[in-house]
N, C-alpha and C positions, 0 to 999 in steps of 0.2 A: 889051480890056474888063476882064479881071481885074486888069490893072495899074492901071487907073483906080480900081477898087474899093479896091485896096490903098492908093493915094494918098489917097482920101477917108477911109478908116478911119484911116490914119496921121495925117492932118491933124486929124481929130476928136480923136484921143488926145492929140496935142501941143497943139493950140489950146484945145480945150474942157476936157479933163481935166487938162492939164498934166503928162502922162506922157511921159518921154523914153526913148530907147533904153537909156540907162544905168540908168534905174529898172527897166525890164523885165529887163535882164541881172542886176542886183543881186537882184531878187525871185526870179528863176529860180535863181540860185546858192544863195540862202538856202533855198529850198524843196527843192532837191536835197540840200543838206547835212543839213537836218532829216530828210528821208526816209531817207537813208543811215544816219544816227545811230539813228533809230528801228528800222530793219530789222536793224542790227548789234547792238543792245542785247542783251546776254546771249550773244553769239556769241564764242567764243574763237578769234580769227583765228590766233594763234600755234600753237594745237593743230591747227587745220585744215592750216596750212602744214607743220607737222612730220609729221602723218599722211600728207599727200600726198607729201612727199619720201621718207618711209619706204616707202610703197607703191611709188613709182617705183624706188627702189634695189632693193627686194625683187623686183619683177617682172623687172628686168634680171638680177639675181643668180640667180634661179630656173632660168634656162636653163644647164644644165651646161656647154655649150660656151662660154658667155660668162663663166664664173666666173674663168678664168685671165686673160681680158682685163680684167675688173674689178679683179682683184688687181694686175695689172700697172699699170693706170692709177693705182690708189691708191698703189702703190710709187713710180711716177714723180713724183707730186705730193709725196710725203714726201721723196724724194731732192732735189727742187728746193727744198724749204723748209728742210731740215736738212743740216748738214755732219757727217758721221759718219766718224770715223777708227778703223781697226782696227789693233791692235798684237798681234803674235803673242807667245805666251809663249816665254821662253827656256829 
């Protein structure tokens, strides 16, 4: 029964109002875009991301037993990125 109601409603939209599935998709996307832009107006997304990353690093680093692990992981990344040569003084 509900399938029949859907078909009747869809046929009404397509035949009487001239509204296609693509029209509805386009209107929905536009409405979502406008709503997001309105809600994010005045919000500094970069600052939120920076603060969140900083909080996560701090929360991991606050545990004293994990400090050495964090330092070691940072050292590993630096060693992978850089080539360092050490020369002893004569």
